[in-house]
MARLUMDREN-286013 format. One record per residue (C-alpha): x, y, z; residue number from 1; residue in one letter. Coordinates in steps of 0.5 Angstrom, whole numbers, plus 500, padded with zeros to 3 digits. Layout:
// residues N
   c1   c2   c3  num  residuo
    X    Y    Z  NUM        A
...
//
This chain:
// residues 480
   c1   c2   c3  num  residuo
  524  716  661    1        X
  523  723  659    2        X
  516  720  656    3        X
  514  717  662    4        X
  515  722  666    5        X
  512  728  662    6        X
  505  722  662    7        X
  506  721  669    8        X
  506  729  671    9        X
  500  731  666   10        X
  496  725  669   11        X
  497  728  676   12        X
  495  735  674   13        X
  489  733  671   14        X
  487  729  676   15        X
  488  735  681   16        X
  483  739  677   17        X
  479  734  677   18        X
  478  734  684   19        X
  478  742  685   20        X
  472  742  679   21        X
  476  747  675   22        X
  479  746  668   23        X
  483  753  669   24        X
  491  752  665   25        X
  496  752  670   26        X
  499  758  665   27        X
  492  762  667   28        X
  495  766  673   29        X
  500  769  667   30        X
  494  772  663   31        X
  494  780  662   32        X
  489  784  666   33        X
  485  785  660   34        X
  483  778  659   35        X
  479  777  666   36        X
  472  777  662   37        X
  475  771  658   38        X
  477  767  664   39        X
  470  769  667   40        X
  467  766  662   41        X
  471  759  662   42        X
  470  759  670   43        X
  463  760  669   44        X
  462  755  663   45        X
  466  749  668   46        X
  461  750  673   47        X
  455  749  669   48        X
  457  742  667   49        X
  459  740  674   50        X
  453  743  678   51        X
  446  744  677   52        X
  443  750  673   53        X
  440  755  678   54        X
  433  757  676   55        X
  433  764  673   56        X
  431  769  678   57        X
  429  777  676   58        X
  434  781  678   59        X
  432  785  685   60        X
  430  792  684   61        X
  435  798  686   62        X
  433  801  692   63        X
  434  808  692   64        X
  439  811  698   65        X
  433  816  700   66        X
  432  818  707   67        X
  424  818  708   68        X
  424  826  708   69        X
  428  825  701   70        X
  422  821  698   71        X
  417  826  701   72        X
  421  830  697   73        X
  421  826  690   74        X
  414  825  690   75        X
  412  833  692   76        X
  417  835  686   77        X
  411  832  681   78        X
  406  835  685   79        X
  402  842  683   80        X
  402  847  689   81        X
  394  846  691   82        X
  396  838  690   83        X
  402  840  696   84        X
  397  844  699   85        X
  392  839  701   86        X
  397  835  703   87        X
  400  841  707   88        X
  393  841  710   89        X
  392  834  712   90        X
  399  834  715   91        X
  400  840  719   92        X
  393  843  721   93        X
  393  845  729   94        X
  400  844  730   95        X
  406  848  730   96        X
  411  850  725   97        X
  419  852  726   98        X
  422  856  721   99        X
  429  858  721  100        X
  433  863  716  101        X
  437  869  716  102        X
  432  874  713  103        X
  426  875  718  104        X
  421  876  712  105        X
  419  869  713  106        X
  416  871  719  107        X
  412  875  715  108        X
  410  871  709  109        X
  407  865  714  110        X
  401  868  716  111        X
  400  869  707  112        X
  401  862  707  113        X
  396  860  712  114        X
  391  865  709  115        X
  392  861  702  116        X
  391  854  706  117        X
  385  857  709  118        X
  382  858  701  119        X
  382  851  701  120        X
  381  849  708  121        X
  377  854  712  122        X
  378  850  718  123        X
  386  849  717  124        X
  390  853  723  125        X
  397  853  724  126        X
  401  856  729  127        X
  409  858  727  128        X
  415  861  730  129        X
  420  863  725  130        X
  428  864  728  131        X
  433  868  726  132        X
  440  867  729  133        X
  445  872  730  134        X
  453  872  728  135        X
  452  866  723  136        X
  450  862  728  137        X
  445  858  723  138        X
  449  853  721  139        X
  451  851  729  140        X
  444  850  730  141        X
  442  847  724  142        X
  448  842  725  143        X
  445  841  732  144        X
  438  840  731  145        X
  441  834  725  146        X
  443  829  730  147        X
  435  829  732  148        X
  431  823  729  149        X
  426  828  728  150        X
  428  836  728  151        X
  425  842  730  152        X
  425  846  724  153        X
  421  844  718  154        X
  425  849  713  155        X
  430  853  713  156        X
  432  860  709  157        X
  439  861  708  158        X
  445  864  706  159        X
  452  863  705  160        X
  453  858  699  161        X
  460  856  701  162        X
  458  853  708  163        X
  451  852  705  164        X
  455  847  701  165        X
  461  844  705  166        X
  457  844  712  167        X
  450  843  710  168        X
  448  839  703  169        X
  454  835  703  170        X
  453  833  710  171        X
  446  831  709  172        X
  443  836  714  173        X
  439  839  709  174        X
  435  837  702  175        X
  433  841  696  176        X
  426  841  694  177        X
  424  844  687  178        X
  417  846  687  179        X
  414  844  680  180        X
  411  851  678  181        X
  418  854  678  182        X
  422  848  674  183        X
  417  850  669  184        X
  418  857  669  185        X
  425  856  669  186        X
  425  851  663  187        X
  428  846  667  188        X
  427  839  669  189        X
  425  837  676  190        X
  429  830  676  191        X
  435  833  672  192        X
  436  840  676  193        X
  442  839  680  194        X
  443  846  683  195        X
  440  849  690  196        X
  433  853  690  197        X
  434  860  691  198        X
  428  865  693  199        X
  431  871  691  200        X
  438  874  689  201        X
  440  880  694  202        X
  444  886  691  203        X
  450  890  695  204        X
  451  896  691  205        X
  457  902  691  206        X
  453  908  693  207        X
  457  914  695  208        X
  455  921  698  209        X
  455  926  693  210        X
  454  933  697  211        X
  462  934  696  212        X
  466  934  691  213        X
  469  927  690  214        X
  465  922  685  215        X
  467  915  684  216        X
  467  913  676  217        X
  471  906  677  218        X
  471  900  682  219        X
  479  902  683  220        X
  477  908  686  221        X
  474  905  691  222        X
  481  902  693  223        X
  485  908  692  224        X
  490  911  696  225        X
  486  915  702  226        X
  479  911  701  227        X
  476  907  707  228        X
  469  905  704  229        X
  464  903  710  230        X
  462  895  709  231        X
  461  889  714  232        X
  466  886  716  233        X
  468  880  712  234        X
  468  875  719  235        X
  461  878  721  236        X
  457  877  715  237        X
  461  871  711  238        X
  458  873  704  239        X
  463  879  703  240        X
  468  873  704  241        X
  465  870  698  242        X
  465  876  695  243        X
  471  876  695  244        X
  472  870  692  245        X
  468  870  687  246        X
  473  876  685  247        X
  478  871  683  248        X
  473  867  678  249        X
  476  869  671  250        X
  470  873  669  251        X
  470  878  674  252        X
  478  878  674  253        X
  476  880  667  254        X
  472  886  669  255        X
  477  888  674  256        X
  483  888  669  257        X
  478  891  664  258        X
  476  897  669  259        X
  484  898  670  260        X
  485  899  663  261        X
  481  905  663  262        X
  484  909  669  263        X
  489  915  667  264        X
  497  914  668  265        X
  497  917  675  266        X
  492  911  678  267        X
  495  906  674  268        X
  502  907  677  269        X
  499  907  684  270        X
  496  900  683  271        X
  501  897  678  272        X
  506  895  683  273        X
  501  892  687  274        X
  499  887  682  275        X
  506  886  679  276        X
  507  883  686  277        X
  502  879  687  278        X
  503  875  680  279        X
  507  870  684  280        X
  501  869  689  281        X
  496  868  683  282        X
  500  863  679  283        X
  501  859  686  284        X
  493  860  687  285        X
  492  857  681  286        X
  488  863  678  287        X
  487  866  671  288        X
  491  871  667  289        X
  488  877  670  290        X
  488  873  677  291        X
  493  878  680  292        X
  489  884  679  293        X
  483  880  683  294        X
  488  879  689  295        X
  490  886  688  296        X
  484  889  689  297        X
  482  884  695  298        X
  487  886  698  299        X
  487  894  697  300        X
  480  893  699  301        X
  481  888  706  302        X
  486  893  708  303        X
  482  899  707  304        X
  475  898  709  305        X
  472  901  715  306        X
  469  895  718  307        X
  461  896  720  308        X
  456  892  724  309        X
  451  892  719  310        X
  448  895  713  311        X
  443  900  716  312        X
  447  904  720  313        X
  452  904  714  314        X
  446  907  709  315        X
  444  911  715  316        X
  451  915  715  317        X
  451  916  707  318        X
  444  920  706  319        X
  446  925  712  320        X
  449  932  708  321        X
  454  932  713  322        X
  458  925  710  323        X
  461  928  705  324        X
  466  924  701  325        X
  464  917  704  326        X
  462  911  701  327        X
  460  904  702  328        X
  458  897  699  329        X
  451  895  702  330        X
  445  892  701  331        X
  440  896  696  332        X
  434  895  699  333        X
  437  899  706  334        X
  434  905  702  335        X
  427  903  703  336        X
  427  906  710  337        X
  431  912  710  338        X
  426  918  712  339        X
  426  925  709  340        X
  428  931  715  341        X
  433  937  714  342        X
  440  934  714  343        X
  438  927  711  344        X
  436  925  705  345        X
  436  920  699  346        X
  438  925  695  347        X
  445  925  698  348        X
  446  918  695  349        X
  448  916  688  350        X
  449  909  686  351        X
  455  909  683  352        X
  454  904  677  353        X
  448  908  675  354        X
  453  913  673  355        X
  455  916  666  356        X
  462  913  665  357        X
  462  909  671  358        X
  467  903  670  359        X
  468  896  673  360        X
  463  892  678  361        X
  458  895  681  362        X
  457  891  687  363        X
  455  883  689  364        X
  449  879  689  365        X
  448  873  693  366        X
  442  868  694  367        X
  438  866  699  368        X
  436  859  699  369        X
  430  854  701  370        X
  431  847  704  371        X
  427  842  708  372        X
  431  840  714  373        X
  433  832  712  374        X
  429  831  719  375        X
  423  835  718  376        X
  417  834  723  377        X
  412  837  717  378        X
  416  836  710  379        X
  410  836  706  380        X
  408  843  709  381        X
  415  845  708  382        X
  415  844  701  383        X
  408  847  700  384        X
  411  853  704  385        X
  417  853  699  386        X
  413  853  693  387        X
  408  858  695  388        X
  414  864  696  389        X
  417  861  690  390        X
  411  861  685  391        X
  406  866  687  392        X
  407  875  687  393        X
  403  874  694  394        X
  407  869  697  395        X
  414  873  695  396        X
  411  880  697  397        X
  414  879  703  398        X
  421  880  700  399        X
  418  883  694  400        X
  416  889  696  401        X
  423  892  696  402        X
  427  893  691  403        X
  434  889  691  404        X
  432  883  691  405        X
  430  879  685  406        X
  425  873  685  407        X
  429  866  681  408        X
  422  866  679  409        X
  422  869  672  410        X
  414  870  672  411        X
  414  872  679  412        X
  419  877  678  413        X
  415  880  672  414        X
  409  880  677  415        X
  413  883  683  416        X
  415  889  678  417        X
  408  890  675  418        X
  405  890  682  419        X
  410  895  686  420        X
  414  898  680  421        X
  421  898  683  422        X
  424  901  676  423        X
  420  908  678  424        X
  421  908  685  425        X
  424  914  685  426        X
  419  918  682  427        X
  414  922  685  428        X
  406  923  683  429        X
  408  928  677  430        X
  412  923  674  431        X
  419  926  675  432        X
  425  923  678  433        X
  425  925  685  434        X
  430  920  688  435        X
  434  917  682  436        X
  438  912  687  437        X
  431  909  688  438        X
  430  906  680  439        X
  432  900  681  440        X
  435  897  674  441        X
  433  890  675  442        X
  437  884  676  443        X
  438  883  668  444        X
  441  890  668  445        X
  446  889  674  446        X
  448  883  672  447        X
  450  885  665  448        X
  451  893  665  449        X
  452  893  672  450        X
  457  888  672  451        X
  454  885  679  452        X
  459  880  682  453        X
  454  873  683  454        X
  456  868  688  455        X
  457  862  685  456        X
  457  856  691  457        X
  461  851  687  458        X
  467  855  686  459        X
  467  859  693  460        X
  467  853  696  461        X
  473  850  692  462        X
  478  856  693  463        X
  475  857  700  464        X
  481  854  702  465        X
  486  857  698  466        X
  484  864  696  467        X
  481  864  703  468        X
  487  862  707  469        X
  491  867  703  470        X
  486  873  705  471        X
  487  871  712  472        X
  494  873  711  473        X
  492  880  710  474        X
  492  886  715  475        X
  485  889  716  476        X
  484  897  717  477        X
  483  900  724  478        X
  480  906  725  479        X
  485  911  728  480        X
//
């Protein structure tokens, strides 16, 4: 009887499997996940036996998920500057180009670009309008523009790597275009390059008035008791906050620790309790072994600096003979606009990092980046303009004529120095040093010997919430 029942059950199971067109064993549902591939093969073999074989088809090509502007950029990245220029002439002749940037120099560079295009087509014309929003409103302006199918702005020159990463790139508002000649000069492959396109690196450096008795020989001197450096408020110019973020990165925290070790015992005794009190915060924020030194410097800086509205007034203050014992952290190129007069001279200024025996960070550097808007009305023209200003000395001259702004293209950087001689900017006609502060030592010197703190957009974005939130708890200094 048992054998008969077993035979009947087996027959019923076979009939059920035939009815549903499968021969999967009843125990299959208990197979481990690792055997899924074997199960799939079994199903495929059974289907082949019970259904006519479908004709073999070529797999459909995978369509790249690119916007119309991104498709143009991809094509443009394989073209020479002259080829792009011809595309720009075809696209924008007789039209108006609108640009927006943190630097007004875009307005100075556009006429040079138009003149270049006219060497190819003398009949080419282009009107232009360059806007420079104040109070960091450029991000709001670009965000609002991105809601249009076709935007107003063809391109932007923009700073603040943190907000660029979080608000502009991840949201698809701005696209990176890498000129072919720029990539070749930097020895990178256009297709595999993943960063932004920097037009230049600007540096802000520690400068002090030297008409008094006080000197600054260590970066910790700037946060010592009673010091109140002139500095653009971190909530007015956000790259200043990025500078503070970057101090917590291992390399720069190491610079601060090494400079601390060179202090005399009295100053070490002043700073040590602050450092010790921040070791737990450094651990909680996930910082490296020297993180507490970075937090201590940041805390003392934020709680002591004298907030200013712009770097120009800072420079104008420091060059006065009456500004004894004052210092500031400001854009190096501001010295260009100082006119010598009674009581005002560039001789009243010293660049801290240039002084023999100085220890620690000499300032910080941040980039102006070039982007094409993702709804650009003139994408070919935008790419051609970006190529012109990043790949030629004449194109970069709107920025390159000033010291303290270093082209990201090594060929252009060398040509700019040859043309303008910034390394001897403080020499008189007799070849003697007249204004030592104006002898720009160049990007490589600043990054290495000058220990310039360089903005890294990715790192800034990563710590903006953690370290940034901690900075918000600090109480800023207010002038009494």
